[in-house]
N, C-alpha and C positions, 0 to 999 in steps of 0.2 A: 504494500500500500504506500502510495506517495505521501509526502508530507502534507500536501494540500488536501488529499482525500482523508487523511487521518484527522486533520483539523476540522474538516466538515463533519466527520462522523462524531467527533467529540462534541461539536456544537449541537448536533441533533440530539445526542444523549442528554446534554444539559437542558435543552429545551423541553425534552420529554419529561425529565425529572421535575422541572418547574411547573409544567402543566399538570402533572400527576399530583404534585403537592398542593396546588391551588384547588384541584378537584376534591381532594381529600378534606381540605380545610372546611369546605362547605358542602361536603358530600351528602349528609343526611337530609338537609333541607332540599337540596337539588333532587334527591331521590324521591322525596315526598311530593314535590311539585311535578315531577315527571310521571310518577305512577298514580298520583291522586289517592294514595293510601298511606296511613300513618299507624304504626304499631305502638300501642300505648299500654304499659303495664298498669293494671288496676287491682284493687283488693276485692275479694268476694267473701272474706271472713272477718270483716271489721265494721259492723254497723255502727252508726248510720253512714259512714263514709263509703262502704262497699259491702254488698251482700247479694245473695241470690233470692230473687222474688218468687212469688207463688207460681209465676209463669216460667220459672227456672232460668230467667235471664238476669244478668247483673243489674243492680240498681244502687243508688246512693249518691252522696255529694260528689265523690271522686269520679263516678261514672258520668254524671251530668257534666262535670267540668271537662272530662276527657272528650266528650262529644262536642262540647262548645269549642274547645281548642281545635279539634279536627275540622269543624265547620269553618272556623276562621282561617285555617290553613288551606281551605278548599280541597280537603281530602276526606276519604271515608275512614272512619275509625275502626281499626282491628283491635279489639279489646283482648288483652292477654292477662289472665288471672295470675297473680303472684302472691307470695307470702313475704313476711318481713325479711327473712334470711336470703331470699334470692332476687330481690328487687334490683339491687345494685349490680350483682353478677350478670343478670339478664341484660342490663344496659351496657356493661363493659364488653360482653361477648357479642353484642349486636343482635340479640334476640328481640329487642324492642328498641324503638327510636326515642321514646319519652317515658318517664315514670311519673304517673299521677296516682300515688298510693300512700297517702298519709306520710310523706317523706319529710322528716325533720332535718334541719341543718346541723351537722356536727363537724368538728374539726377533722375527724377521721374520714368521714364521707367526702368532705370538701377536697380531699387529696385526689379523689378519683371521679367526682361528679361535680358538674357546674349547676348551680341553683338559680332558678328564676326568682322574680318577685313572689312573695307569699300570696296565696289565694284563699286560705281559709284558716280560722282559728283552731287551736288544738292545745290541750294540755294533758299531761300524764298525772295520775294520782293513784293512791292506794285506797282500796275499798275493802270493807269487812262488815260483818253484822254489827248492829248497834250495841249488842250485848258484849262484844269483845272490846276490852279496854285497850285502846291504842291512842296515846297522846303525843308520843314522839317516836323517833326511829329506834331508840333503845328498847321500846316496848315490843319490838318484833323479835327479840331474842327468844328462841324456843318455839316460835310460831312458823307455820308453813305458809308459803306464798307462791301462787302460780304466776308465771309471766311468759310471754312469747319470746323464744330465743331470737336474738338479733334485732328485736324491736328497741326503740328508744327507751321504753320503760325498763327493759332488761339492763341497759347500760346505766341508767340513772339509779335504779334500785341497787345495783351492785356497788355503787359509790357510797350509798348511805346506810345500807343494811348492816346491823351489828354481826359480829362473828357467829353468834348463836342462832341467827335466822336461817331457816331451811328454805332456800329458794329452789323451786321446782320448775324447770324450763321445759316448755312444750314447743313443738315445731310450727304450730299455727294458732291463730286466735281462737278458733272454735274449740280446740282441745284445752286451751288455757281457761276459757270461760267454763267449759264443761267440768273441769277439775274443781272449780270453785262452787259451781251450782250444785254439784253432786256431793259436796262435802269432803272431797279428797284433800283439800287445803282449807286453811282458815281465812285467807285473805287473797286478794288479787291486785296486781299492779297492771294498769291498763289506761286507756284514754277515758276522759270524762264522758264522752259520748257513749262509749261502750258500758261504762259503769252505770250511767243513767238507764240504758236499755236493760241491764241486768236487774236493776231495782224494779222496773216495770214488769218484766217478764218472769221474774222469780221473786215475787213479793214476799213469799214465806221466809226468805232469808233475812228480810228487814235490814238490808245492807245500807251503808252510808259512806260518803267520802271521809276518809280519816286524815290523810296527809297529801299535800301536793308534792309531786316529784319534780315536775318541770313544766313551765309554760313555754310552748314552742309551736309556732304556726307551721302550716304545711307549705311545701315548696314543690315546684315541678323540677324534675331532674333531667339533665341531658348529659351526654358523654363529654368528657374533656375535649376541648379543641373545636367543638361545633359552635363557633361564635355566631355564625349567621342564624342558626336555628334558635339559639338562646336569645338573640336580639329580637327575633320575630315573636317568640313566646312571651318575652317581657312586654312587648307592645300590646299583645293580646290581653295579658293579665291587667295591665294598666288601664286599657280601654274598658275591661269588664268591671274594674273598680270604679271608674268614673261614671259608667252608664247604669250602675246599680245591680249588675248581674251577680257580682260576688255576694252582695247583701241578700239578693233574692235566693240564691242557692243555700246560703247559710240559714236563712229563716225557714226555708223548706225542710231542711234536714236536721238542723240543730236547734231550731226554735228561737233564734236570735240573729241579728245582723252580724256580718263579718267584723264590723267595726274598723278601727284604724290599724290596719295591718302594715307591717314594715315592708319597705321596698327592697 
């Protein structure tokens, strides 16, 4: 190969690399716009944010938000059920394009996920029967608590539970709730929404909120490096906040407006 041809070949390779890099940088949004389809991770085991209705179809605040975002992207929503432990791995491995599944922002998650503006209120708490005396975290010593593995409640409970607390971790929220409702454990660490649902559906437990674990709104997650997609989703969330859609969804599923959510 002559020097001129070698230079030409190297120039073409460099150009190809630049084009490839640019395509990758905005690849997910371009793919969504091209295929008119967006794969969104949603919960089906975490009412009222996500559950299976009597028609066996997913419903809840996160499901409504997923469809709203898909509509604004001009795409059909392919809803993919996930649990707390596999939400982020699904995003990292390209099984989903977006996560809308009660995803709270943590320093650890921020290393592998980019977060949108928040879209709904959320806080974690400890619930137990009124008859069970729990005034502070030290009162959990010797008591059994169910929590979903990998959920924010798990991380927060681990920080504050005394050495004598018996934390029993389950793989999904349904199993976590079942353990509490059936008396396998004395308390449960979960979201305020789910705790309220338990109080209504299992009135015989006479449960109540004992301690707040963490106040943390929900965010939409996208893979690292997808700046164009994140910018578009942020614009959609901001518009939904301004036009009252976030308040409407929150009132529908949580019984109260979304309020002043952080951007």
